C-alpha positions in Angstrom: 20.4 8.4 -1.7 17.7 6.0 -2.8 14.3 7.4 -3.2 10.9 5.9 -2.4 7.5 7.0 -3.8 5.0 6.4 -1.1 1.3 6.3 -2.4 -1.5 7.1 0.2 -5.2 6.5 -0.1 -6.6 9.1 2.3 -6.2 9.5 6.0 -7.5 6.9 8.4 -7.8 3.1 8.4 -11.5 2.8 7.7 -11.7 5.0 4.6 -8.1 5.9 3.7 -4.5 5.0 4.6 -3.6 3.2 7.8 -1.9 6.1 9.6 0.5 3.8 11.7 1.7 2.0 8.6 2.1 5.1 6.5 4.0 7.1 9.1 6.2 4.3 10.3 7.1 3.4 6.8 8.1 6.9 6.1 10.1 6.9 9.3 11.9 3.8 8.4 12.8 5.0 4.9 14.3 8.0 6.5 16.1 6.2 9.4 17.5 3.6 7.0 19.2 6.4 4.8 16.8 6.8 2.1 14.3 9.6 1.1 10.8 9.6 0.0 8.1 11.7 -1.7 4.3 11.1 -1.2 1.7 10.8 -3.8 -2.1 10.3 -3.8 -4.8 10.2 -6.4 -6.8 13.5 -6.7 -10.3 11.9 -6.4 -13.3 11.9 -4.1 -13.3 9.3 -1.4 -15.7 6.4 -1.8 -17.2 7.4 1.6 -16.2 9.0 4.8 -16.2 7.0 8.1 -16.5 8.4 11.6 -13.5 6.7 13.2 -15.0 6.9 16.7 -18.1 4.6 15.8 -17.4 3.1 12.5 -20.5 4.7 11.0 -20.5 6.3 7.5 -20.8 10.1 7.6 -22.9 12.3 5.3 -20.0 14.3 3.8 -17.6 14.2 1.0 -13.8 14.3 1.2 -10.9 14.3 -1.4 -8.2 11.5 -1.2 -5.3 13.9 -2.1 -6.4 16.5 0.5 -7.0 14.0 3.3 -3.6 12.3 2.5 -1.9 15.7 2.7 -2.5 15.5 6.4 -0.2 12.7 6.8 2.4 14.1 4.5 2.3 17.5 6.4 1.2 19.1 3.1 4.2 17.9 1.1 2.4 15.7 -1.5 1.8 15.5 -5.2 -1.1 14.1 -7.3 -0.3 10.5 -8.4 -0.8 11.6 -11.9 2.7 13.4 -11.6 4.4 10.1 -10.6 7.3 9.2 -12.9 8.9 5.9 -12.4 12.2 7.2 -13.7 12.6 9.5 -10.7 12.3 6.8 -8.1 14.1 3.6 -6.9 11.1 2.0 -5.1 7.4 2.2 -4.8 5.5 1.6 -1.4 1.8 1.2 -0.7 0.8 1.3 3.0 -2.5 -0.4 3.8 -5.8 0.7 5.2 -9.2 0.3 3.8 -8.4 3.2 1.4 -6.3 0.7 -0.7 -9.3 -1.5 -1.1 -11.9 1.4 -1.6 -10.2 4.3 -3.2 -7.1 2.8 -4.9 -9.2 -0.1 -6.0 -12.6 -1.5 -5.5 -11.5 -4.7 -3.8 -13.6 -4.0 -0.7 -16.8 -4.2 -2.7 -15.9 -6.5 -5.7 -13.3 -8.8 -4.5 -11.3 -10.6 -7.1 -13.4 -8.9 -9.7 -12.3 -5.4 -8.6 -10.8 -2.5 -10.6 -7.7 -0.7 -9.8 -7.5 3.1 -10.2 -5.8 3.8 -13.5 -3.2 6.0 -12.0 -2.3 3.2 -9.5 -2.2 0.7 -12.2 0.1 2.8 -14.3 2.5 3.4 -11.4 2.6 -0.3 -10.5 3.2 -1.3 -14.2 5.8 1.5 -14.7 7.9 0.3 -11.7 7.5 -3.3 -12.6 8.5 -2.8 -16.2 11.5 -0.9 -15.1 12.6 -3.9 -12.9 12.2 -1.7 -9.7 11.0 -3.0 -6.4 7.4 -2.5 -5.1 6.4 -2.8 -1.5 2.9 -3.2 -0.1 1.6 -3.5 3.5 -1.6 -4.9 5.0 -4.3 -5.1 2.4 -2.4 -3.2 -0.3 -0.9 -6.5 -1.8 -4.3 -7.0 -3.5 -3.3 -4.0 -5.9 -0.2 -6.0 -7.0 -2.1 -9.2 -7.5 -4.8 -7.5 -9.6 -2.5 -5.5 -11.8 0.3 -8.1 -12.1 -1.5 -11.4 -11.8 1.1 -14.4 -11.4 3.0 -13.1 -8.6 3.7 -14.1 -4.9 2.4 -11.8 -2.2 1.2 -12.0 1.4 -1.6 -10.6 3.3 -1.0 -12.7 6.4 -3.0 -15.7 7.3 -6.7 -14.6 6.3 -8.1 -17.5 4.2 -10.7 -15.6 2.5 -8.5 -12.9 1.2 -5.9 -15.4 0.2 -8.5 -17.1 -1.8 -9.4 -13.9 -3.6 -5.7 -13.3 -4.4 -5.6 -16.9 -5.9 -8.6 -16.1 -8.1 -6.6 -13.0 -9.4 -3.8 -15.4 -10.4 -1.4 -14.7 -7.5 0.2 -17.2 -5.0 -0.2 -16.4 -1.3 2.5 -16.9 1.3 1.4 -17.1 4.9 3.3 -14.6 7.1 3.4 -13.7 10.7 4.2 -10.4 12.4 7.2 -8.7 10.9 7.7 -11.2 8.3 8.3 -10.1 4.6 7.2 -12.3 1.6 9.5 -11.7 -1.2 8.8 -12.4 -4.9 12.4 -12.2 -6.1 11.6 -12.6 -9.8 9.1 -9.6 -9.7 10.8 -7.6 -6.9 7.7 -7.5 -4.8 7.8 -7.2 -1.0 4.7 -7.7 1.2 4.0 -7.8 4.9 0.7 -8.3 6.8 0.7 -5.6 9.5 -2.9 -5.0 10.6 -4.2 -7.8 8.5 -3.1 -9.7 11.6 -4.1 -8.8 15.3 -1.3 -6.4 15.9 -0.1 -3.5 18.0 1.9 -0.5 16.9 5.2 -1.9 18.0 4.6 -4.9 15.7 3.6 -2.5 12.9 7.0 -0.8 13.3 8.8 -4.1 13.0 7.1 -4.9 9.8 7.7 -1.4 8.3 11.4 -1.7 9.4 11.7 -5.1 7.8 10.1 -4.4 4.5 12.1 -1.2 4.0 15.3 -3.0 4.8 14.4 -5.9 2.5 13.7 -3.4 -0.4 17.0 -1.5 0.2 19.0 -4.7 0.0 18.1 -5.0 -3.7 18.8 -1.3 -4.6 
């Protein structure tokens, strides 16, 4: 049985992992006959957002603790991740990828990537193992790996930022998966487009299937 490592960035689209993308990715991994383990960095969230009104809240939360809600408690610190133990790596989207796993939301192409995230990406890439990223998470791959092909859908501003990081952007629509065959990278836009949950499910299904084809 092939095994995915799924890296979360908190709990909730505005300050952590996009829950639909995370859950449907894990669902598809299991449905398609593979297994997964969940990781998140043990760190303070950049900020906490009230998901009812979009306003920042005056409180602090921990990324690993919040991500454990999605993982039903079965989660490990990202510092424990070992590329040898996994066949593929997957990053759901959500603003947490651009705020907690990196500083892309604030610094654009000049962003920094969390050291444990960078180590995980480089470890899998150096081992020739596939990496999947949904929604905004492909910016992590662009920043860490540079000259790669990824997709965030059709947003010109974000595509321009990817180009400044050395990446090539491929335009995609709902459910489409951009594949960088040389680097074994798989990306799909999800909520970077105006999408509903059914379309997110199709994207998750297609990206997991595409990864499994090369394993």
